[in-house]
Phi, psi and omega in degrees: 000133181258139177227138176244128180231142177299147178217089184074198183272127176057036177212144175231154179258139184248131179239138171235115185052048175070009177255128178291121178246012169127200188227158169231122178270145185233130179218162178248148174246115183296342177276341180220066191279359178291326184256151167266134179267130180248145170239118186273126181229051186267152177278337177214153181233072179281115187301333181292342184264348193294310184302314182292316180301313186281336172295318179291321181292318179293323175294322179292319189270333177059031176218159170301151181252141181229134174229135175244125183232144167298146185295341178278355183277072190292323183295313180295322180298315180297323180296313180300310179299324176293333180271006173101359175294153172241136173285117187246349185199145170239134180241129183258129176263112186257131171222098197232158179229182180299327178299336184272350180295141179286330183207161178297147176239161185231150170277092196251347182224162175283137175226156189240142175242127178224166177255184189299332183278351182283138172309325180294325177301315184293319179299318178297324175300318176299316181293319180294318183301315180298308183295317180297318182293321180294313184294328185262357186306318187279350183250297176218091188304144181287129181242352179292142173294163176303317182296319177293319181297317180297326186295333181270357182281145174306159182281359183234135175232139174248136183213162174247137185233146178218121177052039179080357178260136177275121182269314183215153181204158178213126174272120185237156174217106189051243186264013179255130167271099188285317179215146180216147184198176184206154171251354182209087190295339173299340179261001191286327187301312181296320179294317183297315183290326177292315177300309180299317180303314184289320182289323182284338172286325187273328183236155179289335179213161177233139175240145174197162172247153175218129181265146182293345180270001183241104186294332178289316178297325181289330176291324176295319178300325185294352175288343192241151168283127191245027188298331182242020181277137182284157175210158172222159190241149179251127179246137183232137171238107184279000000 
């Protein structure tokens, strides 16, 4: 028999047959407030207990549950699946250099860099908000307002423009590509290789994350050999 009891703020203690088997931490993300995010801190992951544990927790919290694990966490992954969770997304953590490229890249198109005060920066924010909301809707819907979302973005955006229209863009912070997007994906390849060429010329390495639900980020990932890249997975219980 599984029993869940509150333990301080945003944490619960889990008992099996009156024996403490660990804790589960519960947190909210103001950008994705529909789901509760869980961190598993159990002493044992008995598959026979998983369904009852998460049924009780889902009933108690009255919201979809979300857990993010590194792909190597096999025991926890099996426990979540046994408890009714579904793996809905894989995210790749990229830290790459020129040596990781599958093929040479070229600085092939004009691109523009502007800061937060520029009107083009604001336009890129709007494009990103729309694409980010669409890409994540089926997993953990975006609940942040535009203004809240814009505030967490880096102060610099690089973009490609044609006849006054923004075709592709990337929000960057030093050697990190924090967010990337497009309004015309058929033009994205040349933009991506130009962006990567300039950043890899300036820095020894470039870092970015790419979600499997984001086709633009996955196209950026495809420039590199990924044999040793880390990844983590998102599990959802609706």
